[in-house]
C-alpha positions in Angstrom: 109.9 91.7 115.1 110.0 95.1 116.7 106.6 96.8 117.4 106.2 100.5 117.8 103.2 102.7 118.6 101.3 105.4 116.8 101.8 108.4 118.9 100.1 111.1 116.9 97.9 111.7 113.8 97.7 115.1 112.0 96.1 116.4 108.8 95.7 119.6 107.0 92.8 120.4 104.6 94.7 122.3 102.0 98.3 123.4 101.3 99.7 125.8 104.1 96.5 125.4 106.2 96.7 125.0 110.0 97.5 121.4 111.1 94.8 119.6 113.0 95.8 116.9 115.4 93.3 114.2 115.8 93.0 111.0 117.8 91.7 108.7 115.1 91.2 108.6 111.3 90.0 106.5 108.5 92.6 105.8 105.8 91.6 105.0 102.2 93.5 103.9 99.1 91.9 106.9 97.2 92.3 109.6 99.7 95.0 108.6 102.3 94.1 110.1 105.7 90.4 111.3 105.7 90.5 115.1 105.6 94.1 115.5 104.6 94.5 117.2 101.2 97.8 115.4 100.3 96.3 111.9 100.3 94.3 112.1 97.0 95.7 110.0 94.3 95.4 112.7 91.7 95.1 110.3 88.8 98.5 108.7 88.8 100.5 106.5 91.1 100.9 108.7 94.1 103.9 108.4 96.3 103.1 110.8 99.1 99.7 109.9 100.4 100.7 109.6 104.1 103.9 110.8 105.7 105.5 109.4 108.9 108.2 110.7 111.2 109.9 109.0 114.2 109.6 110.8 117.5 113.2 110.2 118.3 114.3 111.8 114.9 112.1 114.8 115.5 113.5 115.2 119.1 117.1 114.9 117.8 116.4 117.6 115.2 115.0 119.8 117.9 118.1 119.3 120.1 120.2 120.2 117.1 118.4 123.6 116.6 117.8 124.2 120.3 114.0 124.5 120.0 111.0 122.6 121.3 108.5 122.8 118.3 105.5 120.5 118.4 106.0 117.4 116.0 103.0 118.3 113.9 104.7 121.5 112.7 106.8 119.1 110.6 103.5 118.7 108.7 103.9 114.9 108.8 100.6 112.9 109.2 101.8 110.2 111.6 104.2 110.3 114.6 105.8 106.9 115.4 107.6 105.9 118.6 109.5 102.8 119.5 110.1 101.7 115.9 112.9 102.4 113.6 111.2 103.1 110.2 112.8 101.3 107.3 114.9 103.5 105.0 114.0 101.7 101.8 111.3 102.0 99.3 108.9 99.0 99.1 109.0 98.3 102.9 105.5 97.9 104.2 104.1 99.0 107.6 101.0 97.8 109.3 99.1 100.1 111.6 96.5 98.7 113.9 94.5 95.7 112.5 94.0 96.8 108.9 96.1 99.6 107.5 99.0 98.8 105.4 101.4 101.6 104.0 104.2 101.1 101.6 107.3 103.3 101.9 107.9 105.1 98.6 110.7 107.5 99.4 112.3 109.7 102.0 110.4 112.9 103.0 112.7 115.7 102.0 112.5 118.7 104.4 111.4 121.9 102.8 112.0 125.6 103.3 109.0 125.8 105.7 111.3 124.0 108.2 113.8 126.7 108.0 111.0 129.3 108.7 110.2 127.4 111.9 113.8 127.3 113.1 117.2 128.3 111.6 119.0 125.1 110.7 116.0 122.8 111.0 115.9 121.9 107.3 119.6 120.7 107.6 118.9 118.9 110.9 116.1 116.9 109.2 118.0 116.2 106.0 120.4 113.6 107.4 119.7 109.8 107.7 116.0 110.1 106.8 115.2 112.3 109.8 112.6 114.0 107.9 110.5 110.8 107.8 109.1 108.7 105.0 106.4 109.1 102.4 104.0 106.2 101.8 101.2 105.1 99.7 98.2 103.3 101.0 98.1 99.6 100.1 95.2 98.6 102.4 92.8 101.1 104.1 91.1 100.9 107.5 90.8 102.9 110.8 93.8 104.0 112.9 93.9 105.6 116.3 96.6 107.0 118.6 98.1 104.1 120.6 97.7 101.5 117.7 100.6 99.2 117.2 102.8 99.8 114.2 105.1 97.2 112.8 107.1 96.3 109.7 105.1 93.9 107.6 108.1 92.4 105.9 111.7 91.8 107.0 114.1 94.4 106.0 117.9 94.8 106.7 118.8 96.6 110.0 120.5 100.0 109.9 123.9 98.3 110.3 123.1 95.9 107.5 121.9 98.8 105.3 125.1 100.7 106.0 127.2 97.5 104.9 125.0 97.3 101.8 125.6 100.9 101.1 129.3 100.7 101.6 129.5 97.6 99.4 127.5 99.3 96.6 129.5 102.5 96.9 132.8 100.5 96.7 131.5 98.8 93.6 130.9 102.1 91.9 127.1 101.8 92.0 125.2 105.0 92.2 122.5 103.7 94.5 120.8 106.0 97.0 120.7 105.2 100.7 119.1 101.9 101.5 
């Protein structure tokens, strides 16, 4: 099973606040990444406690727009390298020894991305390049350099494409898998 590496951790204390890049963090079920405003459960099942983006996807988007903007400006919490994040809700990721995150949906790029670079929102919109949203299933401590791996087996990208083509052909209105 492929194993990637946690290449970066970032948080912001409140909406539109400056991003703080850190080397390690505690992650809890109630609050997501300690010190990040978005992680609080807010009294309901919360689908966006921790966001992740793949280094390769960010770099590809930067190539598309001709810029070299630091990854944390995407406002994602975690930067992953060496692992192709699953593009399906319900997939689980383990980071380090303890933390388990469950993917809830794609992270849709917002207008803030367009303010960073013209065309960036569109560059992040295809093939889940904007990253994934997750909820915390099991908390713990994470640090840059920790291993990250898929906790359960999920179809490869080519298998997901086949599944998508099959469901599209059958008239299903399913989203990307």
